[in-house]
C-alpha positions as CSV (number, residue, x, y, z in Angstrom):
1,X,17.8,-33.5,-14.6
2,X,14.4,-32.4,-13.6
3,X,13.1,-29.4,-15.6
4,X,11.9,-26.4,-13.7
5,X,10.0,-23.4,-15.1
6,X,10.2,-20.2,-13.1
7,X,7.6,-17.6,-14.0
8,X,8.9,-14.1,-13.6
9,X,12.4,-12.6,-13.3
10,X,12.0,-10.4,-10.3
11,X,14.4,-10.7,-7.3
12,X,12.6,-13.8,-5.9
13,X,12.3,-15.5,-9.3
14,X,16.0,-15.1,-10.1
15,X,16.9,-16.2,-6.6
16,X,14.8,-19.4,-6.8
17,X,16.1,-20.1,-10.3
18,X,19.8,-19.7,-9.3
19,X,19.4,-21.8,-6.2
20,X,17.7,-24.7,-8.1
21,X,20.2,-24.5,-11.0
22,X,23.1,-24.7,-8.4
23,X,21.4,-27.9,-7.0
24,X,21.4,-29.6,-10.4
25,X,17.9,-28.7,-11.8
26,X,17.5,-27.6,-15.4
27,X,15.9,-24.1,-15.0
28,X,14.2,-21.8,-17.5
29,X,12.8,-18.4,-16.5
30,X,9.9,-17.0,-18.5
31,X,9.5,-13.3,-18.3
32,X,6.3,-11.4,-19.4
33,X,8.1,-8.2,-20.2
34,X,10.9,-7.3,-22.6
35,X,13.3,-6.5,-19.8
36,X,14.3,-8.7,-16.8
37,X,14.2,-7.6,-13.2
38,X,10.5,-7.3,-12.4
39,X,9.8,-4.1,-10.4
40,X,13.5,-3.4,-10.5
41,X,13.6,-2.8,-14.2
42,X,15.5,0.2,-15.6
43,X,15.0,2.6,-18.5
44,X,17.0,5.4,-20.1
45,X,15.7,8.6,-21.7
46,X,17.2,11.9,-22.7
47,X,20.6,11.0,-21.1
48,X,19.0,9.9,-17.8
49,X,19.0,6.4,-16.3
50,X,15.9,5.7,-14.1
51,X,15.5,2.7,-11.7
52,X,11.8,2.0,-12.0
53,X,11.2,0.5,-8.6
54,X,13.3,-0.2,-5.5
55,X,15.6,2.6,-4.5
56,X,16.6,1.7,-0.9
57,X,19.5,-0.7,-0.3
58,X,19.1,-2.0,3.3
59,X,20.2,-5.2,5.1
60,X,23.5,-5.6,3.3
61,X,24.1,-8.8,5.2
62,X,21.2,-10.5,3.3
63,X,22.9,-9.6,0.0
64,X,26.2,-11.0,1.3
65,X,24.4,-14.2,2.3
66,X,22.6,-14.5,-1.0
67,X,25.8,-14.2,-3.1
68,X,27.7,-16.3,-0.5
69,X,25.3,-19.2,-1.2
70,X,27.1,-19.5,-4.5
71,X,30.6,-18.7,-3.4
72,X,30.4,-15.1,-4.6
73,X,30.2,-11.6,-3.0
74,X,28.2,-8.5,-4.1
75,X,31.5,-6.8,-4.9
76,X,32.0,-9.4,-7.6
77,X,29.1,-7.7,-9.5
78,X,28.6,-4.1,-8.3
79,X,30.2,-1.4,-6.1
80,X,28.5,-0.4,-3.0
81,X,28.8,3.0,-1.2
82,X,27.3,3.8,2.2
83,X,25.3,7.0,2.1
84,X,26.1,9.9,4.5
85,X,23.7,11.1,5.7
86,X,21.5,8.0,5.4
87,X,18.6,10.2,4.4
88,X,16.9,13.5,5.1
89,X,13.5,14.1,6.7
90,X,11.7,17.3,6.1
91,X,9.2,18.0,9.0
92,X,6.6,20.7,9.7
93,X,7.5,24.3,10.4
94,X,10.6,24.2,8.2
95,X,12.4,21.7,10.4
96,X,14.7,19.2,8.7
97,X,16.8,16.3,10.1
98,X,19.7,14.6,8.4
99,X,20.1,11.0,9.7
100,X,23.8,10.3,10.2
101,X,25.2,7.0,9.2
102,X,27.3,6.7,12.4
103,X,25.3,5.3,15.4
104,X,27.1,7.5,18.0
105,X,26.2,10.6,16.0
106,X,22.6,9.3,15.6
107,X,22.3,8.9,19.4
108,X,23.5,12.5,19.8
109,X,20.9,13.6,17.3
110,X,18.2,11.8,19.3
111,X,19.4,13.5,22.5
112,X,19.1,16.8,20.8
113,X,15.5,16.1,19.7
114,X,14.6,14.6,23.0
115,X,17.0,15.5,25.8
116,X,17.7,12.7,28.2
117,X,16.6,9.9,25.8
118,X,20.1,8.4,25.6
119,X,19.4,5.4,27.9
120,X,16.1,4.8,26.0
121,X,18.0,4.9,22.7
122,X,20.4,2.3,23.9
123,X,17.6,0.0,25.2
124,X,15.6,0.4,22.1
125,X,18.4,-0.5,19.7
126,X,19.6,-3.3,21.9
127,X,16.1,-4.9,21.6
128,X,15.9,-4.0,17.9
129,X,19.3,-5.7,17.2
130,X,18.1,-8.8,18.9
131,X,14.9,-8.8,16.8
132,X,16.9,-8.3,13.7
133,X,19.5,-11.0,14.5
134,X,16.8,-13.5,15.4
135,X,14.1,-12.5,13.0
136,X,16.3,-12.2,9.9
137,X,18.7,-14.9,11.1
138,X,16.2,-17.6,11.8
139,X,12.4,-16.9,11.5
140,X,12.4,-15.7,7.9
141,X,14.3,-18.8,6.7
142,X,11.4,-21.1,7.6
143,X,9.1,-22.3,4.7
144,X,6.2,-21.4,7.1
145,X,4.0,-24.2,5.8
146,X,2.9,-25.2,9.3
147,X,2.7,-23.7,12.8
148,X,4.6,-26.7,13.9
149,X,7.8,-25.3,12.4
150,X,7.8,-22.8,15.3
151,X,7.1,-25.3,18.1
152,X,10.8,-25.6,18.9
153,X,10.9,-24.3,22.6
154,X,13.9,-22.1,21.8
155,X,12.0,-20.4,19.0
156,X,8.8,-20.1,21.0
157,X,10.6,-18.3,23.8
158,X,12.2,-16.1,21.2
159,X,8.8,-15.4,19.6
160,X,7.6,-14.0,22.9
161,X,10.7,-11.8,23.3
162,X,10.3,-10.6,19.7
163,X,7.1,-8.8,20.6
164,X,5.1,-10.6,17.9
165,X,1.9,-9.7,19.8
166,X,2.6,-6.1,20.7
167,X,1.9,-3.0,18.6
168,X,4.9,-1.2,17.0
169,X,3.3,2.2,17.7
170,X,2.9,1.5,21.4
171,X,6.3,-0.2,21.7
172,X,8.0,2.8,20.2
173,X,6.3,5.1,22.7
174,X,7.7,3.2,25.6
175,X,11.0,4.6,24.6
176,X,10.5,8.0,23.0
177,X,8.0,10.9,23.3
178,X,9.2,13.6,20.9
179,X,6.7,13.7,17.9
180,X,9.3,14.5,15.3
181,X,11.5,11.6,16.5
182,X,8.5,9.3,16.4
183,X,7.7,10.3,12.8
184,X,11.3,9.4,11.8
185,X,11.1,6.0,13.6
186,X,7.7,5.2,12.1
187,X,8.7,6.0,8.6
188,X,9.6,2.4,7.4
189,X,6.2,1.1,8.7
190,X,4.3,3.3,6.2
191,X,5.6,1.0,3.5
192,X,5.1,-2.3,5.5
193,X,1.4,-2.2,4.9
194,X,-0.4,-1.1,8.1
195,X,-0.6,1.8,10.6
196,X,2.1,1.7,13.4
197,X,-0.6,0.5,15.8
198,X,-1.5,-2.4,13.6
199,X,2.1,-3.5,12.9
200,X,3.8,-6.0,15.2
201,X,6.5,-4.5,17.4
202,X,8.8,-7.1,15.8
203,X,9.3,-4.6,13.0
204,X,11.4,-2.4,15.1
205,X,14.1,-4.6,13.5
206,X,13.6,-2.3,10.5
207,X,14.9,0.6,12.6
208,X,18.0,-1.4,13.4
209,X,18.4,-2.3,9.7
210,X,18.2,1.2,8.4
211,X,20.0,3.1,11.2
212,X,22.6,0.6,12.4
213,X,23.4,-1.4,9.3
214,X,23.2,1.6,7.1
215,X,21.7,2.8,3.9
216,X,23.7,1.9,0.8
217,X,23.7,2.5,-2.9
218,X,25.1,0.3,-5.8
219,X,26.9,2.6,-8.2
220,X,25.1,2.6,-11.5
221,X,21.7,2.1,-9.8
222,X,19.6,-0.6,-8.2
223,X,19.3,-2.5,-11.5
224,X,23.0,-3.3,-11.1
225,X,21.9,-5.8,-8.5
226,X,19.6,-7.4,-11.1
227,X,22.5,-7.5,-13.6
228,X,24.7,-9.2,-11.1
229,X,22.1,-11.7,-10.2
230,X,21.3,-12.5,-13.9
231,X,25.0,-13.0,-14.6
232,X,25.4,-15.3,-11.6
233,X,22.2,-17.2,-12.7
234,X,23.5,-17.7,-16.2
235,X,26.8,-18.9,-14.8
236,X,24.8,-21.6,-13.0
237,X,23.1,-22.5,-16.3
238,X,19.7,-20.7,-15.9
239,X,18.1,-19.9,-19.3
240,X,16.1,-16.6,-19.5
241,X,13.4,-16.0,-22.1
242,X,11.7,-12.6,-22.3
243,X,8.3,-11.6,-23.9
244,X,6.7,-14.8,-22.6
245,X,3.5,-13.9,-20.8
246,X,2.0,-17.1,-19.3
247,X,-1.6,-17.6,-20.3
248,X,-2.4,-21.0,-18.8
249,X,-0.8,-23.5,-16.4
250,X,-2.1,-27.0,-17.4
251,X,-2.3,-29.7,-14.8
252,X,-3.1,-33.5,-14.9
253,X,-3.5,-36.0,-12.1
254,X,-2.3,-33.6,-9.4
255,X,0.7,-32.3,-11.3
256,X,1.4,-29.3,-13.5
257,X,2.3,-30.7,-17.0
258,X,2.8,-27.7,-19.2
259,X,2.7,-23.9,-19.4
260,X,1.2,-22.1,-22.4
261,X,2.3,-18.6,-23.4
262,X,1.0,-16.6,-26.4
263,X,3.3,-18.4,-28.8
264,X,4.8,-21.4,-27.1
265,X,4.3,-24.4,-24.9
266,X,6.8,-25.3,-22.1
267,X,6.9,-28.7,-20.3
268,X,8.1,-28.9,-16.8
269,X,8.6,-31.3,-13.9
270,X,8.3,-28.4,-11.4
271,X,6.9,-24.9,-11.6
272,X,7.7,-21.9,-9.4
273,X,5.7,-18.7,-9.8
274,X,7.5,-15.5,-8.9
275,X,4.6,-13.6,-10.6
276,X,1.7,-12.2,-8.8
277,X,0.3,-15.0,-6.6
278,X,-3.4,-14.1,-7.1
279,X,-2.9,-13.7,-10.8
280,X,-1.1,-17.1,-11.0
281,X,-4.0,-18.8,-9.2
282,X,-6.3,-17.6,-12.0
283,X,-4.1,-19.5,-14.5
284,X,-4.5,-22.9,-12.7
285,X,-7.9,-24.1,-14.0
286,X,-9.4,-24.5,-10.5
287,X,-6.3,-25.8,-8.6
288,X,-6.2,-22.7,-6.4
289,X,-4.9,-22.5,-2.9
290,X,-7.2,-19.6,-2.1
291,X,-10.6,-18.3,-3.3
292,X,-11.1,-14.8,-4.7
293,X,-13.0,-14.0,-1.5
294,X,-9.8,-14.9,0.5
295,X,-7.7,-12.5,-1.6
296,X,-10.3,-9.7,-1.4
297,X,-10.0,-9.9,2.4
298,X,-6.2,-9.6,2.5
299,X,-4.8,-6.3,3.7
300,X,-2.5,-5.1,1.0
301,X,0.6,-2.9,1.4
302,X,0.4,0.4,-0.5
303,X,0.5,1.0,-4.2
304,X,2.4,4.1,-5.4
305,X,2.2,7.1,-7.6
306,X,5.7,7.5,-9.1
307,X,7.3,10.1,-11.3
308,X,10.6,9.8,-13.1
309,X,11.9,13.3,-13.6
310,X,14.9,14.7,-15.5
311,X,15.9,18.3,-14.6
312,X,18.3,20.5,-16.5
313,X,19.9,22.0,-13.4
314,X,21.2,20.9,-10.0
315,X,18.5,20.9,-7.3
316,X,19.7,22.4,-4.0
317,X,19.3,21.1,-0.4
318,X,18.4,17.5,-1.4
319,X,20.3,14.5,-0.3
320,X,20.1,11.1,-2.0
321,X,17.0,10.1,-0.1
322,X,14.5,12.7,1.1
323,X,11.3,12.2,3.1
324,X,8.7,14.9,3.1
325,X,6.9,14.4,6.3
326,X,5.7,18.0,6.5
327,X,2.0,16.9,6.7
328,X,0.0,14.7,9.1
329,X,1.5,11.2,9.1
330,X,-1.6,9.7,10.8
331,X,-4.0,11.3,8.2
332,X,-2.0,9.9,5.3
333,X,-1.7,6.4,6.9
334,X,-5.5,6.4,7.5
335,X,-6.2,7.3,3.9
336,X,-4.1,4.3,2.8
337,X,-5.2,1.6,5.2
338,X,-8.4,2.5,7.0
339,X,-10.4,4.7,4.6
340,X,-8.8,4.2,1.2
341,X,-8.8,7.3,-1.0
342,X,-6.4,9.6,-2.7
343,X,-4.6,11.4,0.1
344,X,-5.7,14.9,1.0
345,X,-2.3,16.1,2.3
346,X,0.2,13.5,1.1
347,X,3.6,12.7,2.5
348,X,6.0,11.9,-0.3
349,X,9.5,10.7,-1.0
350,X,12.2,12.1,-3.3
351,X,15.2,10.2,-4.4
352,X,18.0,12.1,-6.1
353,X,20.5,9.4,-7.1
354,X,22.5,11.9,-9.2
355,X,23.7,13.4,-5.9
356,X,25.7,10.2,-5.4
357,X,26.1,8.8,-8.9
358,X,26.9,11.2,-11.8
359,X,26.3,8.3,-14.3
360,X,22.5,8.5,-14.0
361,X,22.1,12.1,-15.4
362,X,23.9,14.3,-17.9
363,X,26.5,16.7,-16.4
364,X,24.9,19.6,-14.5
365,X,21.5,17.8,-14.5
366,X,19.5,16.1,-11.7
367,X,17.7,12.7,-11.8
368,X,14.7,12.7,-9.5
369,X,12.4,9.9,-8.5
370,X,9.2,11.1,-6.7
371,X,6.8,8.7,-4.9
372,X,3.6,9.0,-3.0
373,X,2.4,5.8,-1.2
374,X,-1.3,5.4,-1.9
375,X,-4.1,2.9,-1.3
376,X,-4.2,0.0,-3.8
377,X,-6.9,-0.2,-6.4
378,X,-7.5,3.6,-6.8
379,X,-8.5,5.1,-10.1
380,X,-5.5,6.9,-11.5
381,X,-6.4,8.9,-14.5
382,X,-4.1,11.5,-16.0
383,X,-5.7,14.5,-14.4
384,X,-5.3,12.9,-10.9
385,X,-1.6,12.2,-11.7
386,X,-1.0,15.8,-12.7
387,X,-2.8,17.1,-9.7
388,X,-0.4,15.2,-7.4
389,X,2.6,16.1,-9.5
390,X,1.7,19.8,-9.0
391,X,1.3,19.2,-5.2
392,X,4.7,17.6,-5.0
393,X,6.5,20.1,-7.2
394,X,5.0,23.1,-5.3
395,X,6.2,21.8,-2.0
396,X,9.5,20.7,-3.4
397,X,10.2,24.1,-4.9
398,X,9.2,25.8,-1.7
399,X,11.7,23.7,0.2
400,X,14.7,24.0,-2.1
401,X,14.0,27.7,-2.7
402,X,14.2,27.8,-6.5
403,X,12.2,26.7,-9.6
404,X,12.2,23.1,-10.7
405,X,9.0,22.8,-12.9
406,X,10.4,25.0,-15.7
407,X,13.6,23.0,-15.7
408,X,11.9,19.6,-16.2
409,X,13.2,18.1,-19.5
410,X,11.8,14.6,-19.0
411,X,8.8,13.4,-17.1
412,X,7.1,10.0,-16.9
413,X,4.4,8.9,-14.4
414,X,3.6,5.4,-13.1
415,X,0.8,4.3,-10.9
416,X,-1.9,1.7,-10.0
417,X,-3.0,0.9,-13.6
418,X,0.7,0.4,-14.7
419,X,1.4,-2.0,-11.8
420,X,-1.6,-4.0,-13.0
421,X,-0.6,-3.9,-16.7
422,X,3.1,-4.6,-16.3
423,X,3.0,-7.1,-13.4
424,X,-0.6,-8.2,-13.0
425,X,-0.3,-6.8,-9.5
426,X,-3.3,-7.6,-7.4
427,X,-5.2,-4.4,-6.9
428,X,-2.2,-2.6,-8.4
429,X,-0.2,-3.1,-5.2
430,X,3.5,-2.0,-5.2
431,X,4.7,-3.8,-2.0
432,X,2.8,-7.0,-1.6
433,X,0.9,-8.0,1.5
434,X,0.7,-5.8,4.6
435,X,2.9,-7.1,7.5
436,X,0.2,-7.5,10.1
437,X,0.2,-10.2,12.8
438,X,-2.5,-12.2,11.0
439,X,-0.5,-12.1,7.8
440,X,2.9,-13.1,9.2
441,X,4.9,-16.4,8.8
442,X,2.5,-19.4,8.4
443,X,-0.4,-17.0,8.1
444,X,0.9,-15.7,4.7
445,X,-0.1,-17.4,1.4
446,X,1.8,-20.7,1.3
447,X,4.8,-21.3,-0.9
448,X,3.4,-24.7,-1.9
449,X,0.2,-25.4,-3.9
450,X,-1.9,-27.8,-1.8
451,X,-3.6,-29.4,-4.8
452,X,-0.6,-29.8,-7.1
453,X,2.5,-31.7,-6.1
454,X,4.9,-29.7,-8.2
455,X,3.6,-26.1,-8.1
456,X,5.3,-23.5,-5.9
457,X,5.2,-19.7,-5.2
458,X,7.8,-17.2,-4.3
459,X,7.9,-13.4,-3.9
460,X,6.3,-10.6,-2.0
461,X,2.8,-12.1,-1.7
462,X,4.3,-15.3,0.0
463,X,6.8,-15.9,2.7
464,X,8.7,-14.1,4.2
465,X,7.1,-10.9,2.7
466,X,7.7,-7.7,0.8
467,X,11.0,-5.9,0.1
468,X,14.2,-6.8,-1.8
469,X,16.0,-8.7,0.9
470,X,12.9,-10.8,1.8
471,X,12.4,-11.5,-1.9
472,X,16.0,-12.9,-2.1
473,X,15.3,-15.0,0.9
474,X,12.0,-16.2,-0.5
475,X,13.7,-17.6,-3.6
476,X,16.4,-19.4,-1.6
477,X,13.8,-20.8,0.8
478,X,11.5,-22.2,-1.9
479,X,14.6,-23.5,-3.8
480,X,15.8,-25.4,-0.7
481,X,12.3,-26.8,0.0
482,X,11.9,-28.1,-3.6
483,X,15.3,-29.7,-3.5
484,X,14.3,-31.6,-0.3
485,X,11.0,-32.7,-1.7
486,X,12.0,-33.6,-5.3
């Protein structure tokens, strides 16, 4: 059996490890931190259970396909509930919109916001469904090592119909005019890593994913997915070792030979890094795919300022997911992507999982997760963090109509410097590379090292891109590719 070392136990790392173990490789996963799960770690304090990273469960079909690869189902490991409403959007002038889970009710809501848009709604979602089915069903499963992978005439014709070369912002405005409705539709793009006008229209597939396929929640929290994946991986024979930060990847004659951590040396026939791609390249003693100049020119998706908050009372008016779009969307997007700076009038997101799941907070309490998307590589000292906490709490209190600040019994912040310290995240990014046209498919950092025959990459800085479902796919794709070539 060939020995594989996987660096990092995020979604992509566990996915790759499980796939390779199921194909007969001997797999060991080395994790830098004490806990497994990468950005999807969890911690408990004062009776509260906080998911540290991902909080949206979209694209349930990808999770079904992932576990189905190994003859399992998500329900073998965790219980899913569909959220109703999917989420709430708080707009300017006191307006708010609850997005219903039912597509017929959603169409009625769109008609209310923009009378007469029913036919446009049908046309938009018919296109978005096609893009989702084709994009997520075929394109993202390519290793994307060469443009020739997409030379199949059938795929080329689909690439044209997928609007790869059109702007998402312009595409959306062919169907809808109402500004509030446009804000709602553009929401996922804020986290994809570019302004709507710089994002390919292909990503209207995200609107289909969130609105037609639904927003879900695994009872117990998002880390339940990690627990399920870890259990499945161990069933397949994967060995996990924590507190093993990799310090050097040693190669010889075009092959990686061994990996050094602080207190151990591991020998491998094949290495897969699910850790930060740019950081991994710095461990390779010159066998890089890309120069530092290359990485500096990449357009990164946002970082985040996060707060994990425990409140000793219930908070009114909130749903499980709440988007505060009560300030200028374009201004905030500009201050992330075009003119990076701390936002002057930030949009923000509040998750209240205790609205759905009583297990994540003591009885009568509320578990809140607050997030502001911000430009990567910003300075984030404590005074800046407190300034933005005050901004969020003030607007949150104004919306819910009662005090929250004086009921906070637990508070922890997390931002750029923490992403760097915990994950070696390039520029402290939270979501990987921006999904622009010039950073899509074979234009993303390659999953194979061009100088080393047995060195591979997986995760949000490689193909197919950022997000939990793409990370699962990334691990399976690299696992399949390794099996075919080794």
